[in-house]
C-alpha positions as CSV (number, residue, x, y, z in Angstrom):
1,M,-163.5,86.4,83.1
2,S,-161.5,88.8,80.6
3,K,-163.3,91.7,78.4
4,I,-164.5,91.3,75.4
5,K,-163.3,93.7,72.9
6,Y,-164.4,94.8,69.5
7,K,-163.1,97.1,66.8
8,F,-165.0,99.7,64.6
9,N,-165.1,99.7,61.2
10,P,-165.8,102.8,59.8
11,E,-166.3,101.3,56.1
12,T,-169.4,99.3,57.1
13,L,-169.7,101.2,60.2
14,T,-170.1,98.0,62.8
15,Y,-168.0,96.6,65.0
16,H,-166.1,93.4,64.5
17,L,-165.1,90.9,67.6
18,I,-161.4,91.3,68.1
19,E,-160.2,87.9,68.8
20,R,-156.4,87.1,70.4
21,S,-154.0,84.4,69.3
22,L,-153.3,81.7,71.1
23,K,-149.7,83.3,71.6
24,S,-151.4,86.2,72.7
25,K,-153.3,84.8,75.3
26,I,-150.1,82.7,76.5
27,L,-148.5,85.5,76.6
28,R,-151.3,87.3,78.9
29,V,-151.2,84.7,80.9
30,L,-147.7,84.4,81.7
31,Y,-147.7,88.1,82.4
32,S,-150.3,87.5,85.0
33,L,-148.2,84.9,86.4
34,A,-144.7,86.7,86.5
35,S,-146.8,89.5,88.4
36,F,-148.1,87.8,90.5
37,L,-145.0,86.2,91.6
38,F,-143.2,89.4,92.0
39,F,-145.1,90.7,94.6
40,A,-145.8,87.7,96.3
41,I,-142.2,88.0,96.9
42,V,-141.8,90.8,97.6
43,G,-144.9,90.8,100.4
44,A,-142.6,87.5,102.2
45,F,-139.6,89.6,102.2
46,L,-141.2,92.3,103.9
47,Y,-142.6,90.4,106.4
48,S,-140.0,88.3,107.2
49,N,-138.0,91.5,107.9
50,F,-140.6,93.2,109.5
51,F,-142.7,90.5,111.1
52,D,-142.0,87.9,113.1
53,S,-143.4,84.6,112.6
54,P,-144.9,82.3,115.3
55,K,-141.6,80.0,115.9
56,E,-139.4,83.0,115.7
57,K,-141.3,85.1,118.4
58,M,-141.1,81.6,120.4
59,L,-137.2,81.6,120.0
60,K,-136.6,85.1,120.6
61,R,-138.4,84.8,124.0
62,E,-136.2,81.7,125.0
63,N,-133.1,83.4,123.9
64,K,-133.9,86.7,126.5
65,M,-135.0,83.9,129.1
66,L,-131.5,81.6,127.9
67,V,-129.3,85.3,128.5
68,F,-131.5,86.2,131.9
69,Q,-130.8,82.9,133.2
70,Y,-126.8,83.4,132.3
71,Q,-126.9,86.5,133.9
72,E,-128.2,85.3,137.4
73,L,-125.8,82.3,137.3
74,E,-123.1,84.9,137.3
75,N,-124.4,86.6,139.8
76,K,-124.5,83.4,142.3
77,L,-120.9,82.2,141.2
78,K,-120.0,85.6,142.9
79,D,-121.9,85.6,145.6
80,I,-119.8,81.9,146.1
81,E,-116.9,83.6,144.8
82,K,-117.0,85.9,148.2
83,I,-117.6,82.9,150.6
84,L,-114.3,80.9,149.2
85,A,-112.5,84.3,149.2
86,E,-113.5,84.5,153.0
87,L,-112.3,80.0,153.7
88,Q,-109.1,81.0,151.9
89,Y,-108.3,84.4,154.0
90,R,-109.1,81.7,157.3
91,D,-107.2,79.0,155.9
92,D,-103.7,81.2,155.5
93,N,-104.4,83.8,158.3
94,I,-105.9,81.4,161.2
95,Y,-105.4,77.8,160.4
96,R,-102.1,76.9,158.7
97,S,-100.5,80.2,161.3
98,L,-101.6,77.8,164.0
99,F,-100.0,74.7,162.6
100,E,-97.2,76.8,161.0
101,V,-97.4,76.1,157.7
102,E,-97.0,78.6,154.8
103,P,-100.5,80.2,152.9
104,I,-100.8,79.1,149.8
105,P,-99.5,81.8,147.1
106,E,-102.3,83.5,145.5
107,S,-100.6,82.1,141.7
108,V,-101.7,78.3,143.3
109,R,-105.0,79.2,144.1
110,K,-105.7,81.1,140.5
111,G,-103.7,80.2,138.5
112,G,-104.8,79.0,134.6
113,I,-107.2,76.6,133.8
114,G,-106.0,75.6,130.7
115,G,-105.6,76.7,127.0
116,A,-108.2,78.8,124.8
117,K,-108.8,75.4,122.9
118,K,-111.0,74.5,126.1
119,Y,-114.0,77.2,124.5
120,E,-113.4,76.8,120.7
121,E,-116.5,74.7,120.7
122,L,-118.5,77.3,122.8
123,E,-117.2,79.8,120.1
124,N,-120.2,79.6,117.5
125,L,-122.6,79.9,119.9
126,E,-125.2,82.7,120.1
127,H,-124.1,85.0,122.9
128,S,-120.6,83.0,122.7
129,D,-118.9,85.5,125.1
130,L,-121.0,85.7,127.0
131,I,-121.0,81.6,127.6
132,I,-117.4,81.5,127.6
133,H,-117.6,84.3,129.8
134,T,-119.4,82.1,132.8
135,S,-117.8,78.9,131.6
136,K,-114.2,80.3,132.9
137,H,-115.9,81.7,135.7
138,I,-117.2,78.0,136.8
139,D,-113.6,76.4,135.8
140,Q,-111.9,78.9,137.8
141,I,-114.1,78.6,141.2
142,M,-113.9,74.8,140.6
143,K,-110.1,75.1,141.0
144,Q,-110.3,76.8,143.9
145,I,-112.8,75.0,145.4
146,Y,-110.6,71.5,144.8
147,I,-107.1,73.9,146.0
148,Q,-109.4,74.6,149.6
149,S,-110.4,71.2,149.4
150,K,-106.8,69.9,150.1
151,S,-105.8,72.4,151.8
152,F,-108.4,71.4,155.0
153,Y,-107.1,68.2,154.9
154,E,-103.7,68.7,155.5
155,I,-105.0,70.9,158.0
156,V,-107.6,68.1,159.4
157,Y,-104.5,65.7,159.1
158,L,-102.0,68.1,161.4
159,A,-104.5,68.8,163.7
160,K,-104.8,65.0,164.5
161,N,-101.4,65.1,164.9
162,K,-100.8,68.2,167.0
163,E,-103.7,65.9,169.0
164,K,-101.4,63.0,169.7
165,W,-98.7,65.1,170.4
166,L,-100.3,66.7,173.6
167,K,-101.7,63.8,174.3
168,S,-98.3,62.4,175.2
169,M,-96.9,65.3,176.8
170,P,-96.7,64.6,180.8
171,A,-99.7,66.6,182.4
172,V,-97.8,66.3,185.5
173,L,-93.9,67.8,186.1
174,P,-91.3,65.1,188.1
175,I,-90.8,68.2,190.1
176,L,-92.8,70.7,192.2
177,I,-93.0,74.0,189.8
178,K,-91.7,76.1,192.6
179,D,-88.5,73.9,192.4
180,K,-88.3,73.5,188.2
181,F,-85.0,75.4,187.9
182,K,-83.7,74.5,191.6
183,I,-80.5,72.2,191.5
184,T,-81.7,68.7,193.5
185,S,-78.5,67.2,194.3
186,H,-74.7,68.6,192.7
187,F,-71.3,66.7,191.4
188,G,-68.7,65.5,192.8
189,I,-68.4,61.8,195.3
190,R,-71.1,61.6,197.6
191,Y,-72.9,58.4,199.4
192,D,-74.5,55.4,197.2
193,P,-78.2,55.8,198.0
194,V,-78.6,52.1,198.2
195,Y,-75.4,51.6,199.7
196,R,-75.1,54.0,201.7
197,N,-71.9,53.2,203.6
198,I,-70.4,53.2,199.9
199,K,-69.3,56.4,198.5
200,K,-69.6,57.2,194.4
201,M,-69.4,59.4,191.7
202,H,-72.1,61.5,191.0
203,E,-72.4,62.7,187.8
204,G,-75.4,65.0,188.0
């Protein structure tokens, strides 16, 4: 409530009520509104910069959880990569060597996975570096798994053919082992084993 003001008149030695004009009243109201708006804006600015709203707090918690999950995923990818490296070593140095097949070059196993355009849509995301790095890591591992699976299919095919070859190989030699380097019959003319009274040329 506005205060009532009086003005002293020295001639009459009395007080007179001061009445404000309409313009003065409007200006006073506008001044009060301007002051209120100023302090409201300053307060909102300070609150938004130094205090988080419930929604912002929730988003920050979700953001931290997302980063943690990506870091956990990266650790699991490293474990998978170690297992895959062991399989690749066995493939090149044992299986492919056993079947006399050239090992797969490192440049083929860990070659390119596509251009930078593949990850352009991820560049504008928050923590884009972490997301792009993890996405590339996944693509690299998936390519290595694909190449390794093709190599295993090839080894299985070679193993089956090897098994057929071993089954077709005679299990018993046609002569005794002690005689395997002995000449059983010399070259020259000798009697026919069927028609014993006829001599024929024996060519060995």
